[in-house]
N, C-alpha and C positions, 0 to 999 in steps of 0.2 A: 503494500501500499504505499510505503514510504517514496518509493522507486515511480509510482503513477503519479503523485503529490507533485514530486521533482521536475516530471518529464514534462519537456515542451508543449507538447498536444496540451495535457490539463493545464497550463499555464496559460495558452491561446483561448479554452474551453471557458478559464475562468476569467479570461478579459471580455468575452463578450456575453458573460452572464450578466457582469460585472457595469458593462454597457445597457444592459438590457435590462437591469435594474434602475440605472442612474434614468436611463428616456424615463420606463413605468412611475418612476417617483416622480420627475417632473411634470410625466403627463398627470398624473392622480393628482396630484397637488392643483396641479393648475384647470382640472376640471371642478373638483371642488371647490375651490375657491368662485370661479365663474358659474359653479350651481348655487351658491349660497351667497352671492351677491345678486344671481339674477332673482331667486326666490325673492329676497328685501327688496329689489323694486316692484315684481308686482302685485308686493303686500302692500307696498306705499303707493301704489299706481291704483290698488283696489279700493283702501283706503279712501286716496282723494278723491274716487268716483265714486263710492259710498255718500261721502259729506256733501260732493256737489248734487248728488240726486235728493238728496234728502231736502237740502235748502232749496230746490225746485219746488219739488213735492209739498214744503212746509211755506210755500211763498204761496200753492193754490189752494192749500188746505192747513190751516194753522194747526188743525189738530190728526194729523199724520203721524204716524207711530215710526219709532224709529226703530233703526233694525239691533234683531235681537234673538240670532241666531249660533248654532253652536259651533261656528268659525267665527261671526263680526259680531261685537256687541257697539253701540251707541250710545252718549249722553250729551244732554245741550244743557249751560251753564250760563241762565241771565242775569243780566249785570244788576245789582240791588237785592239777587234770591242768595239767598243760603248755599242752594245745591245741597241739600241734605242726601239726596239720592245718588250722589255721585259717590264714588270711592277717593276717601282724602286724600291717597296718592296724585290725583290726578290732578284737581285744586291748584297745585303748586305751579303747575304745567304751564309753559308760554307756547304761541303757536310756533309749531315745527312737527320731526318727528322720536320718535324715544323707543324706549324698549325696557319693558318693566316686568317685573312676575307679582301678580295678585292671586292672591291665594293657591298659589304654587304652580300657577299655570302660567308660562311666558306669551307674553303681548307682543306684537307692535301695533304701537299708537300714533296715529296723526291728530293732531290739532289743529283747528282752522279758526280764525274770530269771521263772523260777517254779522253787520250791524252791530247792536249792542248784545250778541250772544255766541257764543264761545262754543264750538260744537267738538265734541271729542271722539272719535273712532276706535276701535279697538280691533285689532285681527291674532286669532286663538291660534299661536304658531306651534304647536303640540302636532300636528299632525304634520305639518310643515319640516319640522325639525326629523321627526319619526323619518319622512322620505329623505331627507338629508344624511339621515343615517346608514340607509337600506344603502341609497346611492353611492356611500364611501365603504362598504361591504364591500361593494361588487367591483370597484375599482382598487381596491387593495386585493382581490380575488383576478381579477384581472392582472394586475400589476405580477402579482405570482405568477400566473402564467406566462406570465410572459418572460418574467426570467427565464423559467423551464423551459420554454419554448427556446430560448436564446444560448442559453445553456449547452442542448440538445442541436441547435444547429451550430453553435460555435464545437461542439465535441466533430460535430462530420464535419465541418470544413477543415477543422486541425487536420484531422487523421487524412485528408487529402494533401494537407499543404504540408505536413511532417512525414507523408510515406514515403516518397523519395529521399529525405534526409535519412530515415532509419532505414533505405533499401542502401542509399551511399556508405553510411557506418559500419553498415555488416559487412561490406565488398572492403573495407579497408579494413576491417577487423579479421576478415578470413585472408585477407592479400597477405603473403608471404612473402619476405623479399628476396627471398629466392628462388619462391615460383614465378616462371613467367606466362603459364597459363593463364590465369587471372585480370584481367581489364576493369579496374572498376569505373573506368567511364564509357564502353560502352552500354547500349542503351539509352543514356540520359539525353533528355534533350538540351538546345540551344538556349538556355535560359540561364539563372544564375547559379543554382545547384549544379546542371551540365557544366558550367564552368569552373565552381569549384571541383566537381570529380576528376575534370582533365588537369586540375592543378595537382589534386592527390594523385592523378596517374605519373603524372611529370614528377614529381617527388619520389613514387614508387621506383620509377626506372633508374634513380639516379643513385638511388640507396641498393638497386640491385646491381649499380659497375660500381658505386664504391666497395663492397661486399666481397666484388670480384677482383678488384684490385687489394682489397686488403688480404686475401684469400693467397694470392696470387705471392704477394709481399712475404706473408708470414710463409709460407712453402719454401720461397727461395733462402728468405732470411735462416729458417732450420734451417737447408744444407748448406749453405754458401758461411756461415757461423761455426756450427758444429762441426764443419768438415776440419776447421786450421785449428778450432781449440780442441778438436779431437790430435790432431797430428802435435799440436805443441804438449798435450799432456802426455802421448808417448813419449817424446823425445826427453822430457823432463825427470819423467821416470827412471829412461836409461842412463840420464847423465847421474844419478843421484845413488844410482846403484855403481860410479864409477869410484872407484879407491885409491885415484891419484889424483882429484881432487882435491885442494885444503880446504880448511873451515870455512875462512871468507868463501869461495866459492861455493861450498856446501849452501851458504844461509842467502847466497845472491838465487841460489836452483830455486832453496825453499822455498823463498818467496814468488819467483815467478809462478812455482807449484801453487801457493793457496790462492796468489791471483788467480790465474790461471781455473782453478778449480770455482773463483768466488763469479768468473765471469761465466761459468756453464749453469753455473745453479743461478743465475739472473738471467742468463739468456733463456730456461728452460723456465723461468717463473713468468718469464715476460710473453713470451708465446702462449704458457698457459692460461695469461690474463687474458693476452691479446681476441683467443677466440671466444665467441655470441655464447658457444653453448657446453664455454669450462665449467660454469658452476655445477652440470649433472658430471661431466667427465672428470672432474678430478677430486672425489671424494674417492679416492680406488682402495685405500687399501689401511689398517690401522693400525698408528705407529706412538710407538714408547715414547711418551716423553720426558720422560729421563734421559735416555739413550738421543737422544737430538738434541739435548742438554750438553750430555759431555761430550759430544761430537762437536760441536758448535765453540764449547769450553776449547777443548784441545784446538781447534782450528784457529783461534782467536786468542791464545796464551803467547803468542808472541809479542802482542798489544800491552800487556802487562809491565810495568815499570816494578827494578825492585823491589822497591816499598810497598808494594801492592799483593797482597794476598786472594784470593777466594774462598770462599766458604758456599760449599752445596749442600744444602737441604735436599734428600731427593728420598726420603721416605716411603711417601706414597709413590705410586707409579702408576698414573693414570694412559689409556689408553685413548688415542686420536682419530675420530676418521678423518682423513684428510690426505691429499696427496704429501710426500713425507718432501721432497723438495720446497713444498711451498712453506709448510710448515720449518722447515731450518732456517729460509730466508726470514718470517717474522722471530725466529727464536736467536738466531744469528744476528741479529740486525739489533736485539734490546742488549744482547750480552756486547759484541762490537761496539756498541756506544758506550755502555759502561766500563768496560776496559780503557775505550780510548780515553776520557776527560775525567780518570780517577789516575792523579800522579801519588799521591800517597794514599795507607788504611785498606780498607776490605771493599768487595763487589762480594755481597750476598746474594746469593740463588737458592728459592726456595721453591721447591714444586709439589702442589697440593692437587686436591683430588680433582679439582675443575677448574685451576687456576696455574699460571706461574710466575711470581714476583721474582725484580732484578735490582738489586739496590744495591747505591754505592754512594761513597764518600766522596765524589769529584765535585768540578766548578761550580755544578747545579746549573739551571736555565733561570732565567729572569722571568718575573713574572707579567709580561708583558709578551712574553714570549711562546709561553706556555702554548696559548688556544692556537698556536701557527705553527705548530711542531710538525701537522698532519699534511701542511700546504706542502703542495709540489713545488720543486726547487727553494723551498724555505732554508736557509741557513743563518743557525744565531752565531751570537756574538763571538767568535774564536772557531767558529769550525772551517775544518777546511773539505769537508765532504760535497757531493752533487745536490743533494737537497733530497734526491727521491727516496731513500732510504723508509723513512718513517712513512710516507706517504704511499708506499708501497703496503708496507705492512697495515695500512688501514684499508687500503682497495683488496687484499686478502682477506682480511678479519671482517669486512664486509659481507663477502662474499662466501665465508665458512658461518658468519651470525655470531664471529665473535666479539670480544667488545676491550680495547687496551685504554686504558686509564695511567696518563700521566700525573706523578708530582713531583715539583720538584721545588728547589730557593734557593736563589742564587749564593755560591760560596756553602751551602750546607749539605749537597748531593743532590740524587736523583729516583726516586722507585718508579718503577716501571710495573705494570699490570698488568697481566693477559689472560683473561677469563675464558674460559671455553664453554662453559653451561651447565652441561650435563655430559660428561664423560662416558664414555663407553669402557664396559668391563676387562679388567686386561684378563688375557687368554691364558687357560688354565697350561700348567708343564704337564 
């Protein structure tokens, strides 16, 4: 019912009903006022006609009787006489038209002077008011019928008007950017809705071309980047086994190997995130969070200063349904940041049932920068990175429904909380 109330068809029908109600109300008020005004004019003309008729009859017959019917009553007041038979309310009236209630009966009164006499003619308005009330009931009933008719006609017309829009919305909803078979503009006339359909069709074609280019680019990048990276990794592994190299050379080769592995992981993550259907395909395995954390610590241990130690609390061993590479990217970013910006002190890493917390005693983050750390290419004061690490973490967390909370103060260190939600049970050994 809520969707109907918010539909365009309902709003158009409601507009028609409101318009019909306004017209009906104005018409009813106008007719009611006109009927009341016409009734008063007819009564006034009747009363003056009765007064003129009685004066004419009295001039011919001084004993002519005053009108005394259910509707009209008459009185004559002669100067110098008391007028005992005349109601006291009439004695103070001067020549003109009046409206009084006598004995709980409403009267329309006309007063006229002729010679030394004053004539009072009274019209009983009770029947007239009853007719006006009946007429008003008919007007109200007519107004209600008019509103219902307006609403019905509005609903029908709105259906005719909205039908092409609904059809266009259905076609656009069914149109998949990868499907070339459906043309959303087919069958529409050359009106405004047809123009809108052609605009949607043009945008859909542009989206299809863009997706095709993106797919080709992803495939090319996947092949062209991974192949040289794999070659570099193979050469590094061979050189690491060379016993003739001295320590400095071994250290440089190790750095090359670490950078190459980070590049492989980052390339894999970016390719996975770039795919539109990656949300369904990235949940492939149960990842042991403690194992991923240990691997990240060993991979980035070279970043630790001599005065910095690592404290790992891994009493809980949750397993998360995720692509291991993406989970590794998130964990490695949090640990790498803690190692990089802690010159001395402790980096504490705690794995709980549904969360990972990395706390350091490093330089911290200024208050005005906390809200920007997840922005793409944002680099805080003293940062030497590219500014995509935490933005990529945020994208991966959004994809899996995880939450990352950063708490920090300048000069006092930083705490990064990665909340997984409900973890999967650990597999039995």
